[in-house]
N, C-alpha and C positions, 0 to 999 in steps of 0.2 A: 539500463538493460532490463527488458521486460521479463517478469517471472514466468516460470512454466508451472502449470498446475496439472497434477495427476489425480484423477478420480479413481480410487482403488476399490475394487469389489471382490469380496470372497464369493466363490461360486455358490449356487443354491444347494439345498439339501439333497443328499443321496441316502439310499438305504444304509450304506455303510456309515454315514454320519450318525444315523439313528441308532446303529448298533455299536457305535464308538470303536470302529475298526481303524487301524492305521492304513490309510489309503495310499499315500505316497505317489508313486508314478503309475499305479494300476489305473486303467482307464474305466472308471466307474461312471455310469450315467446318472442324471438327476432322477429323483422319484417324482411322484405327482406334486408333492409339496414344493419341491425344488423348482418345478416348471411354473407353479403359481407364483413363487417368489420372483422368478426371472421375469414373468409377465408384468408384475407390479413394478419391478425395477425399471423395465422399459417405459412404463407410464411416468415414473419419477424422472427419468432422463429427458422427458419432453421439454422441460424448462431449462435445460442446460445447453450452453454453447460449447460444443465439442468438435474438434477438427479431425481426430483420429481415434480408432478403436483397436486396441491390441489385447489379445487373449492368450493365456496358456494354451498349448495345443491339445491338452487333455479334454475329453468329451464334456465333462461336467462344467468346465469353464466356458467352452464354446457354446454349449446349450444355454448357459446363463446369459451370455453376450448376445444371443440371437435376437430377442425382442428389442433390445436397445439398438442393435444394428439396423433393424427395420425402422424403428421410430426415428433414429437420427440420420437414416439413409447413408450409413457408413459401412464400408467393407470391413470384415473382421480379418485382421492380420494376426497370424498365430506366431508364438514364440516358444520354443522348447525351454529357453532359459527362465521362463516364468513358471515352470512346474513347481509342485510341492517338493518339500525335502524328500530325498530318497531314503527310505527306511530299510532297504536291503531285504534280507530273508524274512523279516517279520511283517512285510506288507500283506494286508488282507487279514491280519490277526487282531483279536481283541486283547486287552491287557491280560486277562486270565490265561489265554492261550499262550501268550509270550512267556508268562511266568512258568508255565508247565513245560514248554518245549525249549526255551532258551533262558533258564533262570539266571545265569551269570550275566548275560547281556541285559536282562531286565534290571537287575540290581545295579549294574553300571549306569544304565539309562536314568535311573532314579536320582543319580548324583547331579544330573543336568549340567554336565561339564561341556565347555565349548569345543573340546577336541575329541569327545567320545562319539562314535558312530555305531549304529547297529551293524552286525556282520554284513559285509558287502554293501553297506549304506554310506551315507554322507553325514559328516559332522556338522554341528551348527556353524563352526568357523567356515567350512567349505561352502555351506549353504548360503551364509550371509554374504560371502564374497561374490558368489554367483548372482544373487539377487541385486545387490547394490551395483554391480557392473551392468546388469540388464536395465535397471531403472536409470542409471546414469546415461546409458546409451540412448534410451528413449528421450530423456531430457535434452540431450545434445541434438538429436535428430529433429526434435519438434520444439525447439527453443521458442519461448514466448507464446506457446499455444496451450490449449487444453486437451488432454488425452485421457480417454477412458481405458482403464487397464483392468481386465477381469482375470483373477488369479486364485490364490489359495490361502488358507488360514495361516500356515507357517510363514508365507511370504509377508503377510501383514504383520506378523509378530516381529520379523526382522526389521521392518520399517519402523514400528513402534519403538523398539529398543534403540534404534539409531537416532530417531528424533528426540528421544528422552535422555540420550546420553548414557544408556544402560549397557552393561556388558552382556555377553552371550551366555554366561553361566546362570543357572537358576531357572525355575519353571516360568511359563508364560504368565504375564501379569495383566494383560489388556483384554478387554472384551472384543471378540471378533465373530460376530454373528454371520450366519449364512446370508448372502445377498444384502448385507449391511452397506451403508454408504459412507465412504471415507474419502477425505480430500487432503492432499498435501501440496505444499508450494515449495518450489526450488528456485531460489532467487538467483543463484549463480551456477550455471551448468558446468563450470570447471570444478565445482565443489558440491556434487550432488548429495553427499552425506550430510551437508548442513541444511537439512530440510525442515520445514515447519508444518505441523499438523494444523489444519484449518477446521476440519470436521472429522469425527471419529465415531464409528458404531451407531450411526443414525439409522433407526429402523422404523421411522414413522410410516413409511409406505407398507410395512408389514404388521402394523399395530394390532389388527384384529385376527391374525392367524394364530394357530396353536403354538404353544411354547416350543422352542427349538431344543434339540439335544445340545448339551453343554460339554465341550471338551475342556476340562479343567485339569491341567497336569498336577496342580497342587493337591488334588484329592487323594492321589496315590501316596503322598507323603504322610497322610494321617492314618494309614492302615498299619 
């Protein structure tokens, strides 16, 4: 049975990434740096054999996918299921704003428990189930092919945890740069959670650009 490969890309930089705001489902566009990252990603994809291109329906993902779409001559198919985690009422806020306006929710969030959700938001368990179902469906529909998937940082965190056999409790542990290159392999589409990481957080195509803003959940635990 031929394996299925997914090239997973986190969208390029936005102003809200730079400000370390919780973006979630809010439709934020790329900034100038994000567009440059997307352009370079398109150049990087020129050497790849890809049969399909699927993107989160949010603007920042579609804008990141656009240069690769032109380079590969592939239509962008959008999916609501590939959106970032829903953070409910705190979307659009920075950490300090959440602490001031929703102190109890913030303290609960710092426990990083799999069943905790921000008010009106989505828990890691719910988010993980949504993402693994979406990726499993892609693998089944495109079995034995290579698919470019443009999505969000939280989605890649769910993939990393699954591949490494980690639970959903605790802060994020993997590097997930904007417009970084990640590749996973699914050998058996009947068991998509048994996935293999082939490449992760490759940013050679972005090497001479300014440093990216770093979303590190662990930094909040040190305060």
